[in-house]
N, C-alpha and C positions, 0 to 999 in steps of 0.2 A: 359588125362594123357600126351599130346604132353605139353598147359599150369603146369603140376606138374612140372611135369623132365628139364620146362626151370628156372620154381623157383627154382627148389634144385640148379642146377647146376649156377644157378646166386647168389645163397647165397651161395656155393662151391666156388665160386673161390675168390665172397668178404670178407670168413671169415674173414681174417685174420684183414683187412680194417675196418668188421664190429663192431671189439673185442675191438678198441679204437672208434668208429662213430658210435652207433646206426643207425643214420640215413640211413647211408646206405642200409643196412636189408631190402627188399621185400619178404615180405609175399607170399600167393601164394591168396590169394585175394583183393590182389598189381598187380601180375601180372596180375590177371584175368581182369581189372579192364582195366590195361593199355594197352591190349591187345583188349579191342570189342571199347575199343575208335579208338584202330587204325587203326582197320576192319571199323569200323563206319564214318572216313575218307576218305580210303581208296572208300566205296562204294558212299561218294561226289565224290569226286575227279572222279570217275569212270562217273557218273551220268549226272556231267555237262562238258567232256569230248566234246562232242558232238558238245555242245557252243563255249567251247571253245577254237574248232577250228578254223582254216581260213576258210575262207568263203567257197573254191575253194575249199575243201577237205573236206566238210561236204556234203549231199548224196541229203539230199534239201537246197536248197534253194531260202532265200525269201525278196520277193520285192513287189510289190505297180504298179500299170501305172499310170503316168504320169497326169495322171484327176482326174484320184482319189486325190490324194495328190496337186489337185490342185497348181497346174504351171503344163499341156497342154503347150508343144509343147516347150520348154525353158529351158533353162540347170540352169535356178534356182530350178529345181528340181529333187533335189542332193543334198544342202544342207536342204531340208525338209528331205531329206530320208535317212540324217545324223542323224539331231534329232530326227528319231522313233527311228532311229536304224538297218534297212535294208539294205540285205547286196546289194540290187540294185536297178537298174528303167527302169521299160516298156513304152520306148520312144514314141511320137508317129512323125512319121514324119511329122509329119504338121498338115495341114490346108488350105481349099482356098485360107484363104482372104491374107496364104503367099507365096503359090504358092507348100509348097512342099519344107517347106524352110531349112529339114533337108539334097536335094541332096542337096546344097550351097557344096563347100570344108571350104570353110570355118567356117559354123558352124556344119559342122562335129569336126572340131576343137577345134568348142568354146565346146562339148559335149565331147570331149576325156581328155581337160584342165579339167573342171566338172569332170568330176571321178574322178582325178586322187588325186585332190584339196581335194576330201571331206575323195575321199578308198571306194568312193561308187561301185556300177558296171553298164558296160548298157549290161543290163539283156536281149531284147530282144524289136524287134520295135512292131509297129502300125496302123495301118492308119485305122482309126473312120470315119476319112471322109467317107468313104461308104458307111456311113448310111441316110444320106442327100444325096449323091452322085452317086450310084450307076452301083461297077460291073459291074452288070448285062445290063445294057442299056447306062452310060456317055459312049464314045470315048474318053473323056480321062483320065482317070482312068484305061485304057491302061497303057500310060505310065505312069503313078507312083505307080503302081506295076510292072512294067517289071524293074524302074528307083531301088524301093524302094529293086534288086536282093542285086544289087549294093554298095545299103546302106548297109543292112545290112551287110557284107562281109565287107564292108571298116570299120565296128564300132568291126569288132571282136567279132557280135554275130553267130547265126545259127538262128532263131527263129521270123519269120515276120508278122503277123494275119490283117487275113484280115477278113472288118468285115459285115455284112452280118443282117443286125435290121433296123426296119425303111422304109425307102424310098427303103433302101435295101434290105427285105426281102425278101426267096426265100420259106417259107414254103406254098405249094401248086401251085406256078409261074413253068411251067414246059418250059415256051419257057424262064423265067429267068433261072434259071436254065441251060439250055438247051446249053446258051450262055455262062454261066462264065464258062462250060466244056472250051465251045469251047475259050473261052481264057483264060483258064487254061492250055490246052496247050500247046499255044504256047508258054508259060512265061519260061512253066516245064523243055522246057532240060535246061535252061539258070538256074534257080538257084541251078538245079542238077549239073551240072561243076559245084559251084558259091558252094555244098555245101552248101544252103541256104534252109528252110523246109518255106513251106504259107502253112502255118494255118488256116480253117473256123472257124469261130463261125457263133452259127448261131442260131434258134430256132426248125431246123432239128432233130430227132432220131435220134441215134446211125446208123441206117439200113440204112434212109436216107442219110447222112457223107457218106456212107461207099461207095453207090454206087454212089458220084459223087468222092469217089477217084478212084477206080475202072472204072470210066470211064475212067478220066481224064491217070490216070493209067502209075504214074510219084510216087517215090518213097520222092522225092519233094513235095508232097502235102496236107498233111495230113490234124488234125480234131486240134483245138484247144480248150481244154473244157473247159468248165461252169458250175462247180457243180450245182449256182445256176439258170441260164438260166434251162435246163435239169429239174429240183427239179418244177421250176414253169411253167414248161410242163409236169409237170403228168408223166416225164419218172421214172425208177429204176434206180439210177446214179450209185451207183455200181456195177449192173448188169454193165448198159456203159464202164462203164469202167476197169468189165476185159473183156469184150469184142473185147472190141475196143482197148486197150492195148493188148492181147494176138494177135491180128492182127498188132500188131506192129504200129500201125495210131495216136495216140498220141502223138502231139510234145511240149504240153503245160499247164499249168490251171491254171484258175484262182479262188480261192479261196471267195467266194463271199457270201454278205447273200445280203438282198433289205428291207431296214429299222431298223436293226441287229448286233447286235453284234455280231464275228465269236463265234459259241461255243455257239451259246442264240440264234440260229434261226432253219429254217425249220434241215439244209443239223448236218449229222451228221460223224464229222471229221474224228473223228476216224475211224468207215467203212469206208469212202476213202479211209485212211491211211495203214488198211489193202488191200486194192484192189490195191494201191497202189502195195503195196510189196509184193501180188501174180502175177501182170505186172513184178514185177523190176521195174520203175520204179519209175527216178532217173531223178532230174534236177532241178529245177525250181520252185517251185508256186508264183499267184504277186499276193494280195492280192485287190480288186474292192472292189468298194461298200461299206458294211459291221458297216454304221454310223446309228444309230439307231437317230428314230428321234424326234430332237433339240439337238442332240449332238454336238461337234464341236472336227476336222476333227482331234488332234495331239492327242487329252491321246485316242482317238476313236481306233487308229492307229496301237499306242503303245499298250493296252491291246491285239490288236487281231494281235501285231505283237508273244508278248511275250504266246497269247495261242495258236498262233499256233507251235510255239519253243516248248511247253510245250510236243502239239502229233506228230511234227512227228522232231522233235531234231536237 
């Protein structure tokens, strides 16, 4: 009835004109066709709205780790991220060789300049070198973690990933875990004051991660959740996300597959999205890995980004 009335009204208003020019008259069928096309156009615009919105206004922002796009610990990562179409980059504090050079104000400025010139954000920080020089045992790492709090705050970020793999693995290492808890207790007050979160990424289960968080007893120590790590360990990642998320201890996510593009591996990202919705997560999702055997980084990451945009909007 709405479309019929609209057509009648249109024809009545243009009666005198349509008597002179038959092309001005519109039929009910034409009105329905125009209306259908209009509604379809509105639907398309609505579906694109999250993608057309500025990155800062999106619920989910998608970045990538600088080591995954072949530019670890260098501002060149921002140019590559722009080529891919990413919102931001998770940047490394540095390496043992460069003495964690992001601690230097001049290097920090170079990163700010690269971010400004490319329009790609500094998403968060990471200390991947802890896999080779363990936080649980090497005294040098104490200073690195203390200093990374200042660097994270200076770059306007909120999260720094502390890695616990390789030589730094905590799985089954009670003494190592106890030492990590002790060290985190010492740095946590400073992180709280600066508004910085130290995110633990490891092979541990949700319950084992939560034990560390509880023992440290600070809101500045949380879990950096990597879906592929948990899938490899055989954990129920969707349950873990809900369980940890409802406790408010997930600070950021890695979207990762080992040897496959996102959406073509073991992780069901639609279920990940459903779990995130349930816990109300909003923030950064960083792509890591997710290159098939023999694949090239740039086309793989463009495809990974397109997939995540389709799932997370």
